[in-house]
N, C-alpha and C positions, 0 to 999 in steps of 0.2 A: 309836579303833581300835588294835588291837595285833597284832603279828605272832605267828603260831603257829609254834612250832619243836619239833623233836624230835631226840633224840640217837640214835634207832634207825634203822639203815639198812634198806632193803628186804630185803637179803639176810638180815640178822639176824632180821627179823620172820618171813620165810618159813621160815627154818631152824628157828625156835623154835615155829612154829605147827603143830599137828596137827589133823586131822579124822578121827574114828573110828579113831585110833591110827596113821594113816599120814601121813607127811609130805606137805605140799602140794607142788605143782610149783613150779618156780622162777619162774613168771609168774602173775599174777593179774589177772582182768578187773576193771576199775573203770569202769563205764559209768554216766553220769549224764545226766539231762535237767533243765535249769533254765530256767524261763521268766522273763524280765525283763518284769514287768507294768506297763505304763504306762496301763492301762485304755483302750487304743486298740481300734479296730474291726478292725485287721489285725494278723496275727502272721506274721512271717517267721522263717526258720530259718538258723542258723549251725551247721555240722557240723565237728567236729574229730576227727581220727584221730591216734593216737600212743601213746607209752608213758607212764611215770610223770610226765613233765614236763607234758603236757597234761592228764593225769588230775588233777593237783593233789595229788600224793602228799605226805603229811605225817607219815610215819613209822609208820603203822599200816594195817590192812586194813579197818577199820570206818568210815572217813570219809575224805573228800578236801577240799581247800580249795575253798570255794564260789567265791572269786574267783581261780580259776586263770586263766591267760591267755585261754582261749576265752571265759569269761564276761566278763572285763574287756573284751575286744573286742566282745562282744555288747552290753554296756551302751553303749559309744560308738556302735555302729550304731543301737541303739534310739533314742538321743537324736537322732542325725542324721536318722533317717527319721521320727521321731514315731510309732513303732509298737511293739507288743510284739515281743520276739525270743526265740525258743526256742533255747537252746544245747544241742546234742547232742554229748556227748563219748563216743566209742567208743574206749576206751583199754585198754591192757594193760600194767600195770607189770611191769618186768623183761624185756619182750619185745625181741627183736632185730628188725632191719629186715625180714627175710623174714617173720617172724611178723606184724608189723603189716600188711605188704602183703597176705598171704594171708588172715589171720583177722580183720582189721579193715576195711581199705580194700575188699577184694573181698567177703569173706563178709558184711560189714555195709553193702554198697553201697546197700541200700534206703533208708537214712537220708538219703542225699544225692540220691536220685531223686525226692523229693517236689517238687511244683510250687512250693512256697513257699520252697525252698532258695535262698539268695542268696550265701552265703559258705561255701566249703569250704577247710579248712586241714589241714595235716599236718606232723608232725615225726617223725623216726626216727633211728636209728644210734647214739644215746647208749650203749645197752647193748652194742652191738657193740664199741665202743671201750673201754668200762669193763671188759668181760670180757677183751678182748685186753690191756689195760694190766695187769690183775691177773695174768694168766698170764705176761706179760713180766717183771713185777716179781719173780715167784717164781723166775725162771731163775737158775741158776748155771753156771759153766763159760763156754763160748762163746755169745754172744748169738745168738738166733735171731729174726729180725724177721718171719718169714713170717706169724705170726698177726696182727700189726699190719697188714701189707699186705693180708692176706685180708679184714680188717675193712673197709678202705678200698674194696676191690673190691666186696664185698657191699653196702656202703652205696650206692655209685654205682649199682649194678644196680637196687636196689629203690627208690631215689629216683626213677629214671627210670620204672620200671614203675608206681610209685604215681601219678605225673603222668599217664601214659597211661591208667590206669584211671579216675582222676577225670575226665579229659576225656571219657571214654566215658560215664560214668554220671551226672555232675552237670550235666545239660543245662540246668537252669534257673539255675545259679549265675552270678552276674555277676562274682564275684571268686574266684580260686583262689590259695592262698598256701602256700608251704613256709617253715617257720622253720628256719634253720640252727642250729648248736649252739655254745654257749659252752664254755669250758674249766673244768670243775669240778676243784678241786684243783690249780690252777695253781702256787701257792706250794709246796704239799706235794710237787710233782713236781720241784722244783729240788734234786734229790739224785742221787747216783750209784747205778747199778744194781749188783747183786751179780755179774752176768755181765760178760764182757769182749768187746769188739769184735774180730772175727777179723782185721781189717786193721790196727788200731792196737795191739791188745793192751791197750787201756785200758778202764776202766769207762766207761759211757755216762751222761751226764746225761739223765734221763728227760724233763724239760721240753724240752731241746734237740732230742730226737728226736720227741717227740709233737707239738710245736707245728706244724712244717711238715706233718705228716700231717693234722692237724685243719684246717689252712689249705687243703690240697688238697680235703678233703671239703667245706668250706664254699664254696670257689670253684665246685666242681662242682654244689652245690645251687643256687646262684644262676645259673650258666650254663645248667643244665638248665631252670630256671624260665623264662629268656628264650626258650629253644627251644620250650617247650610252652605258652607263654601264661600262665604263673604269675607271681605277684609273689614276691619273696624278702624275707622279714623277716630282717634281719641281726642276729640275737640276739647273735652274737659281738661285733660292733661296739658294740651298745648296752650290753652288760654288762661288757666287758673293758677299757674305757679310760675316762678321765675326761671329764667334760662341760665341760671348759675346756682351754685351751692350756697344758699343763704344760711342754712342751719349747721353747716360744718360736718355733715354726716358722710361726706365723700361722694355724694350723688348730686347731679344737677336736679333741682327741685321738680321741674316739669317732667323729667324722666322718672323720678322717684315715685310720682303719683300715677304713672301710666298703668293701664290694665296689664296684667300678667296672665298669660295662658296657663291654665291648670290651677290657679288660685281659687279657692271657694268664694262664694258670694259674701259670706259673713266675714271672711278674712279680708277681702277687698274693702268692704264697708268699714271695718275696724281701722284699716290702714289709712283710708281717706279721711274719715270723720273723727278719728281719735289720734292715732300715732303721728300722722303727718299733717294734721289740721292746721298747725301753726304756720306751715309753709304755704297754705292757700292764700291767694291774694285776689282781690276784685279785679276783673279784667279791664276796668277803666284805667288801671295803673299797672300794666303788665311790664315787669322788669326784664329788660334784655341783658342788663348787667347791673352792677352795684350803683352806677351813676346815670343810667339811661332807662327811661320808661316810655311806653307807648300806650295810647288809648285804643283799646280794642272794641269798645262799646259806644254807640251813638248816644246822643244826649237824651234819648228816650229811656236809657238804661236797660235796653233790651236787645237791640239789633247790632250786628257787627259793623264796625267802621270799614270804609273802603276808600280807594283812591281812584281818581279819574272821572270820566264822564258817565252819563246815564243813557239808558235805552227808553225811548218814549213808549208808553203803553196806552192803547186806546181804552178809555174808561168804559166803553160799551161792550167791546169784544174781549177786553182783558188781554190783548195780545200785542206783541211788538217784535221787530226783527231788524237785522242789519248785518254788516260785514265790514271787516277792516283787517289790516295787517296786525301782527302781534304788538302788544303794548311795549315790549322790550325786545331789543335786538338779541341775536344769538350770543353775541360777545358779552352781553350784560348778564347772561345766565351762567353763573359760576358755581360749580359743584351742585347743579340742580336747583339753584336758588336765584331768583331775581333780586335786585337791590332792595326791594320793599317787602320781602317775604315775611319778615317778622314785625312790620310796623303797623299793620292794619288787621282787624279781625278776619275779614274775608280773604286777605292774602295768606294769612296763617292757615286757615281752614283749607283753602285750595291747594296750598303746598303740601299739607299733610296728606290729602287724598292722592295727590300726584305721585307720592312715593310708592304707590301700588301699581302704577302703570306698567304694562309689559314693555320689554325693550323694543319690540316691533309690533305693528298692528295686526 
């Protein structure tokens, strides 16, 4: 198996693509249905709502990664349950949190209302922060932080509304999950801005400002999950630190930065952005051990890497579908992990979510 990568960003693809002479909107539906066929008598459903991350975006609009995180999770569920699993992805690449809430979670609620739905997951906010970061990077003169703070406020609002809606509609789901967000471009952001801070008169290190903001967002994702009966898949912890103890504090780095129930928001932000900041690592160079690293981010420095083939998506309808046997045999799943569980970004995210699957459907 090999990773599929692309050097084209979503923005570049959308800006360059025209239909009938008019430029496409800045978002695009990429909705897929993929059935993991174990030739079983029962089929259960996993539903995922989100943006280009859950879509399995791979640099274009004509296909998505087959083994995006929701399908990876679905394969683990199918193995655990001994059933077929239909994975429904209702996603919109380029969409901000309000768009995902209104036009996916709410407008496409029928997909999670079926009696055979067992897992519902969602992720959002990445585009809120990416767009706010781009606008902030372009600033000159005195730095204006209002756009970044507005992104945090909007993200918090729509994560909560998303959970409330899923609780209302997904009545047959046994597990509901939110995935928080990793930090794409972590190393690239370790530079000074062109603008200057009004209080210090100095330029601002982008990473130093963005990291606490993202930490607050991720704490709120997991804290809201606890409030509304969701599980929180800590993608930030799984992707942004090594899987061994690099700093000699007796803790595996990725476990050390994980969300802790009961910890205050300020304490979490301090732990991530100050106390353990030196253990954070760009996901392009994720360390499995002291001598082995894997690239979790595609060449656009934004989207997770994946292995295997793609699902064709009609550029007019934005939909695609298919069915196949699991990508790994039962014998290859050892201790709940396939052989590639920690080698690709999507595999890692899907495995993380799968840890919350019930023993039976």
